[in-house]
Backbone as JSON, one array per atom type, in Angstrom:
{
  "sequence": "MANDMRDVRDMRGESHHAARAFSVRQSSTSSRIIGAYGGYRKTLTFGYVCLIYHATTLFCRRNYDYKNDALGKTTGQMVGAARSARQNIVEGSSRSGTSKETELRLYDVAKASLEELAGDYEAFLVDAGVAPWSPSDPRHSSLSSLVIDPYGGPLSRHDYGEYILEMRNRFAPHLEAEDPIVAANSLLIVIDRACGLLHKQMLAIGDAFTEEGGFTERLSRVRLAARDAKDAVAAPECPDCGGPMRKMVARKGRNAGKPFWSCCDYPHCNGTRPFVRAG",
  "N": [[-1.6, -44.71, 53.65], [0.09, -43.39, 55.34], [-0.19, -40.73, 54.67], [-2.69, -40.43, 55.27], [-2.72, -40.7, 58.27], [-1.27, -38.32, 58.6], [-3.16, -36.51, 57.91], [-4.79, -37.0, 59.97], [-3.27, -36.25, 62.13], [-2.9, -33.48, 61.63], [-5.54, -32.61, 62.0], [-6.01, -32.94, 64.68], [-4.84, -30.39, 65.74], [-6.43, -28.58, 64.41], [-8.9, -27.83, 65.15], [-8.65, -26.21, 67.13], [-7.14, -24.05, 66.1], [-8.84, -23.53, 64.0], [-11.15, -22.34, 65.65], [-9.89, -20.28, 66.82], [-9.54, -18.69, 64.48], [-11.71, -17.36, 63.62], [-13.02, -15.77, 65.71], [-15.15, -13.83, 67.11], [-15.06, -10.27, 67.28], [-15.69, -8.56, 70.05], [-17.04, -7.0, 73.15], [-15.12, -7.41, 76.16], [-16.77, -8.82, 78.02], [-18.84, -9.85, 76.48], [-17.48, -11.61, 74.74], [-16.63, -13.68, 76.66], [-18.94, -14.86, 77.14], [-20.11, -15.7, 74.64], [-18.46, -18.1, 72.63], [-15.58, -18.84, 70.46], [-16.49, -19.22, 67.06], [-17.36, -20.55, 63.88], [-14.93, -20.54, 61.17], [-14.78, -22.91, 59.87], [-13.68, -23.12, 57.41], [-10.96, -23.58, 57.69], [-10.36, -26.16, 58.29], [-9.29, -29.3, 57.44], [-11.08, -31.25, 57.14], [-13.65, -29.89, 56.11], [-12.52, -29.19, 53.61], [-12.02, -31.65, 52.15], [-14.67, -32.51, 52.17], [-16.11, -30.68, 50.49], [-14.64, -31.15, 48.25], [-15.78, -33.74, 47.61], [-18.53, -33.16, 47.42], [-18.56, -31.75, 45.22], [-17.4, -33.35, 43.23], [-19.3, -35.43, 43.3], [-21.63, -34.15, 42.34], [-20.89, -33.82, 39.76], [-20.33, -36.57, 39.05], [-22.89, -37.62, 39.07], [-24.38, -36.27, 37.16], [-23.1, -37.38, 34.89], [-23.43, -40.01, 35.01], [-26.1, -40.71, 35.73], [-28.9, -40.55, 33.92], [-32.06, -39.87, 32.27], [-32.81, -42.37, 31.42], [-31.63, -44.23, 33.35], [-32.29, -43.35, 35.7], [-35.02, -42.43, 35.8], [-36.82, -40.99, 37.59], [-35.17, -39.25, 39.06], [-34.38, -39.76, 41.6], [-32.17, -41.17, 42.47], [-30.0, -39.62, 41.88], [-30.91, -37.13, 43.25], [-30.8, -38.26, 46.05], [-27.99, -38.77, 46.21], [-26.64, -36.49, 45.63], [-27.98, -34.83, 47.5], [-27.23, -35.94, 49.9], [-24.41, -35.28, 49.81], [-24.43, -32.6, 49.9], [-25.72, -32.19, 52.28], [-23.77, -33.15, 54.18], [-21.74, -31.15, 53.6], [-22.97, -28.7, 54.19], [-23.98, -29.19, 56.96], [-21.68, -29.12, 58.36], [-20.88, -26.58, 58.12], [-23.02, -25.24, 59.55], [-22.88, -26.39, 61.99], [-20.47, -25.55, 62.78], [-20.74, -22.69, 62.95], [-22.7, -22.58, 64.93], [-21.11, -23.21, 67.16], [-20.36, -21.21, 68.97], [-22.32, -20.95, 70.85], [-23.45, -23.3, 71.4], [-22.3, -26.29, 72.09], [-23.41, -28.83, 72.08], [-25.33, -28.73, 70.02], [-23.43, -28.24, 67.87], [-22.14, -30.7, 67.97], [-24.05, -32.53, 67.31], [-24.88, -31.62, 64.71], [-22.51, -32.27, 63.21], [-22.42, -34.92, 63.64], [-24.7, -35.65, 61.97], [-23.63, -34.78, 59.64], [-21.56, -36.71, 59.26], [-22.94, -38.97, 59.21], [-24.41, -38.56, 56.77], [-22.33, -38.63, 54.98], [-21.58, -41.33, 55.13], [-23.85, -42.62, 54.16], [-23.85, -41.7, 51.52], [-21.54, -42.97, 50.65], [-22.48, -45.65, 50.73], [-24.16, -45.35, 48.51], [-22.23, -45.27, 46.49], [-20.87, -47.55, 46.72], [-22.76, -49.58, 46.15], [-23.23, -48.78, 43.44], [-20.8, -49.69, 42.34], [-21.21, -52.31, 42.78], [-23.35, -52.94, 41.34], [-22.3, -52.4, 38.76], [-20.82, -54.73, 38.46], [-18.35, -55.05, 39.81], [-15.89, -55.0, 42.48], [-15.25, -52.79, 45.33], [-12.22, -51.25, 45.4], [-9.47, -52.87, 46.88], [-7.38, -52.09, 49.92], [-4.7, -52.76, 49.21], [-4.5, -52.5, 46.66], [-2.89, -51.02, 43.85], [-3.86, -48.59, 42.63], [-5.57, -47.53, 44.78], [-3.43, -47.23, 46.56], [-2.17, -45.11, 45.32], [-3.99, -42.91, 45.46], [-4.05, -42.69, 48.0], [-1.85, -41.51, 48.72], [-2.12, -39.03, 48.16], [-2.99, -35.63, 49.29], [-4.87, -33.05, 50.62], [-3.83, -29.36, 50.92], [-3.53, -27.71, 53.96], [-5.69, -24.99, 54.6], [-4.62, -21.58, 54.77], [-5.21, -19.11, 54.15], [-7.13, -15.9, 53.84], [-10.39, -15.6, 55.37], [-12.29, -15.47, 53.26], [-15.02, -15.76, 50.87], [-14.2, -15.63, 48.25], [-11.22, -16.08, 48.22], [-11.28, -18.48, 49.53], [-12.72, -20.11, 47.56], [-10.92, -20.02, 45.43], [-8.91, -21.51, 46.55], [-10.06, -24.2, 46.82], [-10.9, -24.52, 44.1], [-8.12, -25.1, 43.23], [-7.28, -27.2, 44.65], [-9.34, -29.02, 43.92], [-8.78, -29.41, 41.16], [-6.16, -30.79, 41.71], [-7.21, -33.13, 42.58], [-8.67, -34.11, 40.5], [-8.04, -36.03, 38.52], [-8.63, -38.45, 39.98], [-11.07, -38.14, 41.62], [-12.8, -37.11, 39.8], [-12.82, -38.45, 37.54], [-13.45, -39.65, 34.04], [-14.02, -42.52, 33.8], [-16.28, -44.16, 35.34], [-15.84, -46.19, 37.35], [-13.44, -45.83, 38.42], [-13.75, -43.08, 39.45], [-15.83, -43.73, 41.33], [-14.57, -45.54, 42.94], [-12.42, -43.87, 43.94], [-13.86, -41.74, 45.3], [-14.99, -43.16, 47.38], [-12.71, -43.61, 48.9], [-11.88, -41.1, 49.62], [-14.16, -40.23, 50.98], [-14.03, -42.04, 53.28], [-11.72, -41.12, 54.39], [-12.66, -38.46, 55.2], [-14.82, -38.9, 56.85], [-13.22, -40.2, 58.81], [-11.45, -37.99, 59.81], [-13.69, -36.28, 60.54], [-14.74, -37.53, 62.71], [-12.74, -37.62, 64.65], [-12.41, -34.96, 64.97], [-14.94, -34.32, 66.28], [-14.43, -35.9, 68.64], [-12.68, -34.21, 69.76], [-14.04, -31.92, 70.2], [-15.9, -32.75, 72.04], [-14.04, -33.36, 74.31], [-13.05, -30.61, 74.74], [-15.4, -29.54, 75.64], [-15.74, -31.1, 77.86], [-13.71, -30.05, 79.46], [-13.85, -27.15, 79.59], [-16.6, -26.62, 79.71], [-20.01, -25.48, 78.61], [-22.17, -23.21, 76.88], [-24.21, -22.48, 78.68], [-22.9, -22.84, 81.22], [-21.06, -20.64, 80.88], [-22.46, -18.53, 80.76], [-23.59, -18.37, 83.27], [-21.14, -18.28, 84.91], [-20.36, -15.85, 84.11], [-22.47, -14.08, 85.0], [-22.36, -14.39, 87.57], [-19.83, -13.33, 88.22], [-20.11, -10.71, 87.54], [-22.3, -10.02, 89.21], [-20.96, -10.31, 91.69], [-18.91, -8.55, 91.48], [-20.36, -6.14, 91.44], [-21.22, -6.02, 93.88], [-19.11, -6.06, 95.5], [-17.45, -5.2, 98.49], [-15.38, -4.21, 101.3], [-14.91, -6.85, 103.53], [-16.22, -6.89, 106.83], [-15.24, -6.57, 110.22], [-15.93, -9.24, 112.61], [-18.42, -8.61, 114.81], [-18.55, -9.99, 117.35], [-16.2, -11.59, 117.65], [-14.28, -10.43, 116.36], [-12.93, -11.53, 114.22], [-12.43, -12.4, 110.71], [-15.35, -11.75, 108.29], [-17.8, -13.41, 105.91], [-19.76, -13.14, 103.0], [-23.16, -14.1, 103.01], [-26.26, -15.71, 102.15], [-29.52, -15.33, 103.39], [-31.39, -18.38, 104.1], [-33.91, -18.85, 105.04], [-36.81, -17.72, 106.89], [-37.95, -14.3, 107.82], [-36.04, -12.9, 106.35], [-35.33, -14.24, 104.25], [-33.43, -14.95, 101.45], [-32.12, -12.69, 101.26], [-28.98, -11.04, 101.59], [-26.28, -11.25, 103.86], [-23.53, -10.53, 106.38], [-21.69, -13.12, 107.73], [-19.88, -14.57, 110.36], [-16.78, -15.93, 109.8], [-16.05, -18.1, 111.48], [-18.25, -19.36, 112.13], [-19.9, -22.35, 112.92], [-18.92, -21.75, 115.51], [-18.74, -19.23, 116.2], [-21.37, -16.79, 116.44], [-21.68, -14.42, 115.3], [-23.0, -11.74, 113.43], [-23.52, -9.29, 110.71], [-25.51, -6.83, 109.13], [-25.71, -6.59, 105.57], [-24.64, -4.23, 103.35], [-25.31, -2.82, 100.26], [-22.74, -1.74, 97.91], [-22.19, 1.76, 97.26]],
  "CA": [[-2.0, -44.66, 55.04], [1.02, -42.4, 56.16], [-0.74, -39.49, 54.59], [-3.98, -40.35, 56.05], [-2.45, -40.4, 59.46], [-0.78, -37.03, 58.58], [-4.34, -35.62, 57.96], [-5.59, -37.17, 61.25], [-2.54, -35.41, 63.14], [-3.05, -32.09, 61.47], [-6.85, -32.4, 62.3], [-5.94, -32.84, 66.13], [-4.62, -29.22, 66.05], [-7.26, -27.67, 63.65], [-10.01, -27.44, 65.88], [-8.34, -25.01, 67.98], [-6.88, -23.3, 65.1], [-10.17, -22.78, 63.49], [-11.81, -21.47, 66.57], [-9.27, -18.89, 66.96], [-9.52, -18.12, 63.32], [-12.98, -16.68, 63.25], [-13.43, -15.46, 66.86], [-15.88, -12.65, 67.16], [-14.48, -9.16, 67.94], [-16.73, -8.2, 71.1], [-16.44, -6.45, 74.39], [-14.45, -8.53, 77.03], [-17.68, -9.59, 78.72], [-19.67, -10.75, 75.52], [-16.48, -12.59, 74.36], [-16.53, -14.68, 77.44], [-20.25, -15.62, 77.05], [-20.08, -16.5, 73.12], [-17.11, -18.52, 72.5], [-15.15, -18.85, 69.11], [-17.24, -20.01, 66.11], [-16.97, -20.44, 62.35], [-13.65, -21.19, 61.06], [-14.77, -24.35, 59.37], [-12.73, -23.28, 56.18], [-9.7, -23.71, 58.13], [-10.29, -27.48, 58.61], [-9.21, -30.25, 56.39], [-12.41, -31.91, 56.9], [-14.47, -29.31, 55.29], [-11.91, -29.13, 52.25], [-12.38, -33.01, 51.63], [-16.25, -32.53, 52.03], [-16.2, -29.73, 49.41], [-14.09, -31.98, 46.97], [-16.73, -34.78, 47.52], [-19.74, -32.56, 46.93], [-18.42, -31.19, 43.73], [-17.23, -34.55, 42.47], [-20.81, -36.15, 43.21], [-22.57, -33.56, 41.47], [-20.31, -34.26, 38.33], [-20.75, -38.0, 38.81], [-24.29, -37.89, 38.83], [-24.73, -35.62, 35.81], [-22.33, -38.18, 34.03], [-23.79, -41.52, 35.07], [-27.42, -41.04, 35.84], [-29.71, -39.84, 33.19], [-33.35, -40.27, 32.34], [-33.04, -43.86, 31.21], [-31.46, -45.23, 34.49], [-32.83, -42.64, 36.87], [-35.99, -41.49, 35.3], [-37.48, -40.01, 38.56], [-34.1, -38.51, 39.51], [-34.44, -40.23, 43.03], [-30.84, -41.54, 42.99], [-29.21, -38.34, 41.71], [-31.28, -36.41, 44.31], [-30.4, -38.62, 47.13], [-26.53, -38.62, 46.34], [-26.19, -34.92, 45.66], [-28.55, -34.42, 48.83], [-26.31, -36.4, 51.0], [-23.18, -34.62, 49.86], [-24.75, -31.41, 50.51], [-26.09, -32.28, 53.7], [-22.43, -33.25, 54.73], [-21.11, -29.9, 53.63], [-23.93, -27.71, 55.12], [-24.2, -29.32, 58.44], [-20.39, -28.62, 58.81], [-21.11, -25.16, 57.99], [-24.07, -24.8, 60.44], [-22.39, -26.84, 63.1], [-19.31, -24.54, 63.12], [-21.55, -21.49, 63.16], [-23.37, -22.8, 66.21], [-20.11, -23.71, 68.02], [-20.17, -20.29, 70.1], [-23.4, -20.91, 71.89], [-24.09, -24.6, 71.77], [-21.41, -27.37, 71.66], [-24.24, -30.08, 71.74], [-25.68, -28.68, 68.49], [-22.39, -28.54, 67.07], [-21.74, -32.18, 67.89], [-25.18, -33.25, 66.58], [-24.73, -31.47, 63.2], [-21.34, -32.81, 62.71], [-22.86, -36.26, 63.51], [-25.55, -35.64, 60.84], [-22.8, -34.71, 58.39], [-20.88, -37.91, 59.12], [-23.96, -39.88, 58.57], [-24.65, -38.36, 55.27], [-21.21, -39.37, 54.16], [-21.69, -42.78, 55.31], [-25.05, -42.74, 53.26], [-23.22, -41.39, 50.19], [-20.5, -44.17, 50.6], [-23.13, -46.75, 50.43], [-24.52, -45.35, 47.0], [-20.98, -45.58, 45.45], [-20.65, -49.0, 46.8], [-24.02, -50.14, 45.37], [-23.0, -48.34, 41.94], [-19.81, -50.46, 41.84], [-21.52, -53.53, 42.68], [-24.33, -53.02, 40.13], [-21.52, -52.64, 37.63], [-20.06, -56.0, 38.48], [-16.98, -54.81, 40.23], [-15.96, -54.88, 43.96], [-14.45, -51.63, 45.64], [-10.69, -51.41, 45.4], [-8.73, -53.35, 48.07], [-6.35, -51.08, 50.16], [-3.44, -53.26, 48.6], [-4.63, -52.16, 45.12], [-1.88, -49.94, 43.52], [-4.94, -47.57, 42.59], [-5.9, -47.26, 46.06], [-2.12, -46.57, 47.37], [-1.87, -43.98, 44.67], [-4.82, -41.93, 45.86], [-3.83, -42.56, 49.54], [-0.68, -40.66, 48.87], [-2.54, -37.66, 47.75], [-3.53, -35.03, 50.3], [-5.07, -31.49, 50.31], [-3.08, -28.55, 51.53], [-4.27, -26.95, 54.85], [-5.8, -23.65, 54.07], [-4.14, -20.63, 55.63], [-5.67, -17.7, 53.58], [-8.1, -15.16, 54.4], [-11.55, -16.11, 55.56], [-13.29, -14.88, 52.37], [-15.47, -16.59, 49.86], [-13.32, -15.73, 47.02], [-9.95, -16.73, 48.51], [-11.36, -19.97, 49.83], [-12.97, -20.54, 46.39], [-9.77, -20.21, 44.53], [-8.22, -22.56, 47.21], [-11.03, -25.17, 46.47], [-10.51, -24.93, 42.77], [-6.63, -25.53, 43.15], [-7.39, -28.65, 45.38], [-10.06, -29.83, 42.99], [-7.73, -29.8, 40.1], [-5.24, -31.67, 42.07], [-7.79, -34.49, 42.81], [-9.7, -34.29, 39.56], [-7.84, -37.32, 37.98], [-9.2, -39.51, 40.58], [-12.48, -37.93, 42.01], [-13.62, -36.66, 38.69], [-12.18, -39.37, 36.48], [-14.34, -40.0, 33.33], [-14.42, -43.76, 34.05], [-16.98, -44.15, 36.65], [-15.4, -47.05, 38.29], [-12.34, -44.98, 39.08], [-14.33, -42.11, 40.18], [-16.58, -44.18, 42.48], [-13.76, -45.93, 44.03], [-11.88, -42.65, 44.54], [-14.77, -40.99, 46.3], [-15.16, -44.09, 48.61], [-11.6, -43.53, 49.71], [-11.85, -39.78, 50.24], [-15.41, -40.19, 51.85], [-13.55, -42.61, 54.47], [-10.81, -40.19, 55.06], [-13.43, -37.29, 55.71], [-15.19, -39.45, 57.99], [-12.24, -40.27, 60.03], [-11.17, -36.72, 60.33], [-14.68, -35.72, 61.26], [-14.9, -38.23, 63.98], [-11.51, -36.96, 65.32], [-12.89, -33.47, 65.3], [-15.99, -34.59, 67.22], [-13.92, -36.38, 69.79], [-11.97, -32.96, 70.28], [-15.18, -31.03, 70.64], [-16.23, -33.47, 73.48], [-12.85, -33.05, 75.14], [-13.17, -29.21, 74.92], [-16.68, -29.36, 76.51], [-15.54, -31.56, 79.32], [-12.79, -29.23, 80.14], [-14.36, -25.73, 79.7], [-17.81, -26.34, 79.88], [-20.57, -24.97, 77.41], [-22.69, -21.97, 77.0], [-24.95, -22.16, 79.94], [-22.12, -22.49, 82.18], [-20.31, -19.53, 80.64], [-23.56, -17.4, 81.1], [-23.7, -18.41, 84.93], [-19.99, -17.57, 85.36], [-20.07, -14.25, 83.78], [-23.41, -13.22, 85.47], [-21.96, -14.5, 88.95], [-18.7, -12.48, 88.36], [-20.71, -9.15, 87.31], [-22.88, -9.55, 90.35], [-20.0, -10.19, 92.76], [-18.02, -7.15, 91.37], [-21.05, -5.1, 91.85], [-21.4, -6.12, 95.6], [-17.81, -6.15, 96.2], [-17.09, -4.3, 99.5], [-14.39, -4.84, 102.15], [-15.45, -7.55, 104.59], [-16.02, -6.2, 108.04], [-14.75, -7.59, 111.13], [-16.95, -9.83, 113.38], [-18.65, -7.58, 115.97], [-18.43, -10.73, 118.54], [-15.02, -12.22, 118.11], [-13.19, -9.68, 115.69], [-12.51, -12.18, 113.19], [-13.08, -12.02, 109.32], [-16.67, -12.44, 107.89], [-18.0, -13.65, 104.57], [-21.06, -12.88, 102.5], [-24.15, -15.4, 102.87], [-27.7, -15.4, 101.73], [-30.42, -16.3, 104.53], [-32.38, -19.29, 103.35], [-35.33, -18.94, 105.52], [-37.34, -16.54, 107.74], [-38.45, -13.1, 107.02], [-35.0, -12.28, 105.49], [-34.82, -15.28, 103.22], [-33.04, -14.44, 100.09], [-31.16, -11.39, 101.41], [-27.61, -11.27, 101.87], [-26.03, -10.75, 105.15], [-22.29, -10.92, 106.59], [-21.55, -14.02, 108.72], [-18.51, -14.98, 110.87], [-16.21, -17.21, 109.12], [-15.78, -19.12, 112.54], [-19.45, -19.99, 112.22], [-20.76, -22.22, 113.96], [-18.39, -21.58, 116.83], [-19.12, -17.87, 116.65], [-22.68, -16.47, 115.69], [-21.64, -13.0, 115.02], [-23.51, -11.42, 112.03], [-23.87, -7.89, 110.32], [-26.3, -6.66, 107.88], [-24.95, -6.29, 104.23], [-24.92, -3.04, 102.64], [-24.5, -2.97, 98.99], [-21.81, -0.7, 97.55], [-23.0, 2.81, 96.16]],
  "C": [[-1.18, -43.53, 55.92], [0.37, -41.04, 56.05], [-2.14, -39.42, 55.2], [-3.81, -40.06, 57.46], [-1.89, -38.82, 59.76], [-2.07, -36.14, 58.78], [-5.02, -35.8, 59.5], [-4.69, -36.04, 62.32], [-2.69, -33.81, 62.91], [-4.67, -31.63, 62.01], [-6.95, -32.07, 63.9], [-5.74, -31.31, 66.38], [-5.56, -28.22, 65.42], [-8.35, -27.2, 64.25], [-9.84, -26.18, 66.44], [-7.85, -23.92, 67.15], [-8.03, -22.59, 64.41], [-11.02, -22.03, 64.45], [-11.2, -20.17, 66.74], [-9.33, -18.01, 65.5], [-10.63, -17.16, 63.1], [-13.8, -16.13, 64.57], [-14.0, -14.02, 66.58], [-15.38, -11.55, 67.92], [-15.64, -8.39, 68.59], [-15.95, -7.49, 72.24], [-15.77, -7.79, 75.02], [-15.49, -9.28, 77.61], [-18.56, -10.45, 77.8], [-18.75, -11.82, 74.87], [-16.33, -13.86, 75.2], [-17.77, -15.48, 77.46], [-20.25, -16.38, 75.74], [-18.61, -16.74, 72.72], [-16.86, -18.44, 70.9], [-16.25, -19.55, 68.22], [-16.83, -19.73, 64.73], [-15.49, -21.1, 62.31], [-13.39, -22.44, 60.51], [-13.77, -24.51, 57.99], [-11.39, -23.59, 56.56], [-9.22, -25.33, 58.35], [-10.1, -28.35, 57.28], [-10.43, -30.98, 56.15], [-13.4, -31.42, 55.93], [-13.83, -29.29, 53.76], [-12.2, -30.36, 51.59], [-13.93, -32.91, 51.3], [-16.38, -31.88, 50.77], [-15.83, -30.58, 48.06], [-15.27, -33.34, 46.54], [-18.02, -34.23, 47.05], [-19.49, -32.38, 45.67], [-18.31, -32.44, 42.86], [-18.62, -35.33, 42.34], [-21.64, -35.43, 42.17], [-22.21, -33.99, 39.91], [-20.61, -35.64, 37.93], [-22.06, -38.29, 38.48], [-24.95, -37.49, 37.51], [-24.15, -36.61, 34.71], [-23.01, -39.61, 33.86], [-25.32, -41.85, 35.43], [-28.37, -39.95, 35.06], [-31.23, -40.39, 33.05], [-33.61, -41.81, 32.16], [-32.64, -44.59, 32.43], [-31.85, -44.56, 35.7], [-33.98, -41.75, 36.57], [-36.69, -40.61, 36.37], [-36.5, -38.96, 39.27], [-33.95, -38.71, 41.02], [-32.73, -40.64, 43.44], [-29.91, -40.23, 42.96], [-29.76, -37.23, 42.93], [-30.89, -36.85, 45.6], [-28.86, -38.48, 47.41], [-26.23, -37.36, 46.54], [-26.71, -34.42, 47.05], [-27.57, -34.65, 49.82], [-25.09, -35.71, 51.0], [-23.38, -33.19, 50.15], [-25.0, -31.18, 51.71], [-24.73, -32.42, 54.67], [-21.9, -31.99, 54.86], [-21.74, -28.82, 54.51], [-24.21, -27.94, 56.41], [-22.61, -29.04, 59.16], [-20.56, -27.3, 59.08], [-21.95, -24.57, 59.3], [-23.65, -25.13, 61.85], [-21.36, -25.91, 63.64], [-19.81, -23.12, 63.48], [-22.29, -21.37, 64.46], [-22.25, -22.91, 67.39], [-20.13, -22.67, 69.36], [-21.02, -20.29, 71.23], [-23.7, -22.35, 72.14], [-23.1, -25.65, 71.09], [-22.19, -28.62, 71.53], [-24.89, -29.9, 70.29], [-24.59, -28.7, 67.53], [-22.08, -29.88, 66.8], [-22.9, -32.9, 67.04], [-25.19, -32.96, 65.13], [-23.6, -32.25, 62.62], [-21.79, -34.46, 62.54], [-23.74, -36.54, 62.22], [-24.68, -35.61, 59.63], [-22.04, -35.95, 58.16], [-21.84, -39.01, 58.65], [-24.55, -39.81, 57.05], [-23.57, -38.67, 54.39], [-21.06, -40.74, 54.05], [-22.9, -43.29, 54.07], [-24.53, -42.73, 51.81], [-22.31, -42.59, 49.83], [-21.34, -45.29, 50.16], [-23.8, -46.54, 48.93], [-23.47, -45.77, 46.09], [-20.71, -46.98, 45.66], [-21.75, -49.85, 46.04], [-23.73, -49.79, 43.92], [-22.01, -49.4, 41.57], [-20.44, -51.91, 41.66], [-22.45, -53.86, 41.53], [-23.49, -53.13, 38.86], [-20.59, -53.82, 37.46], [-18.68, -55.97, 39.07], [-17.01, -54.64, 41.92], [-15.03, -53.54, 44.25], [-13.01, -52.03, 45.8], [-10.24, -52.06, 46.84], [-7.6, -52.38, 48.43], [-4.96, -51.71, 49.5], [-3.27, -52.99, 47.22], [-3.77, -50.87, 44.96], [-2.68, -48.54, 43.26], [-5.21, -46.91, 43.91], [-4.77, -46.61, 46.78], [-2.07, -45.28, 46.65], [-2.8, -42.66, 45.16], [-4.55, -41.71, 47.42], [-2.71, -41.51, 49.82], [-0.92, -39.21, 48.55], [-3.29, -36.87, 48.89], [-4.03, -33.59, 49.93], [-4.09, -30.62, 51.21], [-3.88, -27.81, 52.67], [-4.47, -25.37, 54.36], [-5.48, -22.6, 55.11], [-4.38, -19.05, 55.09], [-6.57, -16.98, 54.29], [-9.52, -15.84, 54.47], [-12.57, -15.5, 54.69], [-13.85, -15.81, 51.42], [-14.68, -16.81, 48.76], [-12.06, -16.41, 47.16], [-10.15, -18.09, 48.58], [-11.82, -20.63, 48.47], [-11.9, -20.77, 45.53], [-8.91, -21.37, 45.14], [-8.78, -24.04, 46.69], [-10.73, -25.65, 44.92], [-9.12, -25.48, 42.58], [-6.84, -26.97, 43.69], [-8.21, -29.52, 44.45], [-9.38, -30.28, 41.88], [-6.63, -30.73, 40.51], [-5.93, -33.11, 42.27], [-8.7, -34.94, 41.63], [-9.22, -35.71, 38.73], [-8.3, -38.34, 38.55], [-10.78, -39.31, 40.94], [-13.4, -37.6, 40.71], [-13.34, -37.38, 37.21], [-13.54, -39.62, 35.41], [-14.95, -41.45, 33.47], [-14.91, -43.78, 35.44], [-16.69, -45.1, 37.74], [-14.25, -46.53, 38.93], [-12.82, -44.07, 39.95], [-15.01, -42.59, 41.52], [-15.76, -44.83, 43.6], [-12.82, -44.98, 44.78], [-12.61, -42.0, 45.5], [-15.04, -41.9, 47.37], [-13.84, -43.73, 49.43], [-11.4, -42.15, 50.36], [-13.03, -39.59, 51.21], [-14.83, -40.83, 53.29], [-12.67, -41.78, 55.12], [-11.52, -39.12, 55.69], [-13.95, -37.69, 56.95], [-14.35, -39.55, 59.35], [-11.97, -39.01, 60.57], [-12.45, -35.98, 61.07], [-14.99, -36.27, 62.68], [-13.93, -37.73, 65.02], [-12.12, -35.58, 65.96], [-14.05, -33.44, 66.38], [-15.46, -34.87, 68.78], [-13.22, -34.97, 70.42], [-12.87, -32.07, 70.95], [-15.57, -31.48, 72.04], [-15.25, -33.27, 74.28], [-12.89, -31.57, 75.56], [-14.25, -29.0, 75.92], [-16.38, -29.8, 77.98], [-14.73, -30.51, 80.13], [-13.21, -27.68, 80.4], [-15.58, -25.48, 79.69], [-18.62, -25.75, 78.56], [-21.22, -23.56, 77.74], [-23.29, -21.48, 78.18], [-24.07, -21.87, 81.02], [-21.27, -21.21, 82.11], [-21.19, -18.32, 81.11], [-23.45, -17.25, 82.57], [-22.38, -17.79, 85.43], [-19.86, -16.32, 85.26], [-21.06, -13.5, 84.64], [-22.85, -13.26, 87.06], [-20.77, -13.56, 89.26], [-19.31, -11.05, 88.35], [-21.31, -9.03, 88.68], [-21.94, -9.41, 91.75], [-19.21, -9.02, 92.62], [-18.99, -6.03, 91.85], [-21.24, -4.9, 93.41], [-20.35, -6.06, 96.21], [-17.68, -5.17, 97.19], [-16.28, -5.01, 100.46], [-15.23, -5.59, 103.18], [-15.24, -7.0, 105.89], [-15.53, -7.12, 109.04], [-15.87, -8.12, 112.12], [-17.24, -9.04, 114.52], [-18.64, -8.43, 117.29], [-16.93, -11.18, 118.78], [-13.96, -11.43, 117.37], [-12.47, -10.35, 114.59], [-13.17, -11.73, 111.66], [-14.48, -12.67, 109.14], [-16.82, -12.65, 106.33], [-19.46, -13.35, 104.3], [-21.88, -14.24, 102.29], [-25.34, -14.82, 102.61], [-28.46, -16.25, 102.81], [-31.49, -17.2, 103.47], [-33.84, -19.57, 103.86], [-35.61, -17.86, 106.48], [-37.7, -15.53, 107.09], [-37.4, -12.58, 106.3], [-34.52, -13.36, 104.53], [-34.54, -14.71, 101.8], [-32.27, -13.15, 100.22], [-29.76, -11.72, 102.06], [-27.25, -10.72, 103.18], [-24.36, -11.12, 105.4], [-22.41, -11.89, 107.94], [-20.1, -14.32, 109.24], [-18.08, -16.14, 110.13], [-16.02, -18.34, 110.28], [-17.26, -19.86, 112.79], [-19.4, -21.64, 112.21], [-20.22, -21.83, 115.36], [-18.51, -20.33, 117.28], [-20.37, -17.41, 115.86], [-22.66, -15.06, 115.23], [-22.17, -12.69, 113.48], [-23.59, -9.84, 111.83], [-24.83, -7.73, 109.2], [-25.36, -6.37, 106.64], [-25.51, -5.32, 103.67], [-24.4, -2.82, 101.48], [-23.72, -1.6, 98.65], [-22.44, 0.44, 96.88], [-24.28, 3.04, 96.93]]
}
């Protein structure tokens, strides 16, 4: 439990770290429009899901053959669910820069796929005549104390592959055990851990969206800032009272939609001037 909580604490900071890890190098304007994206390899969530996927493919090869899965449906569903979890995290992270909504939806699909896969392992154990391990079981505690290392290497396929192979070897006595009862129970524990981390990550994304807004809002802010910069000129004095003026846009009449200068003291002062664009 202590190490599971450590995973959760690490994850709280990993969303921000991952976002910075794969920021696109662009002009200052485009970087304000398209947010940071990718960086999923820096998250503990993705590391665990990779282990789950590889262990699941091995589990199915060992335990489902033509005799007990003649049509290959069980194998297809289990490997498909593990792959769905992995690939939806990849796609969701890649869409993060332009759509937080899409990112959240894909992470939600990934989490649902993990829950589906957990159901298959639970059913396997019951079919075998055993119940999943209790948290008080020493075997459960042994795996709970085992965690993956945060990945801090280059964001290249080769370097990350080396990292996953190292973590896979660390977990192999549990997740890839030849005893299917041990493997299924171990996978259930790690799936629960990954689901918890993914849920926390989704909450963090929601908080970031609430605080910073999304892609559409960034587009509007950048466009308005560019327009204001283009139109920026020194505000003139009011011709009636000599006070400061501000730029307004006519809402009706023959000049509807056109900008003009209006006295800041309106409606007490009705002074106006025509707006002349810079340049």
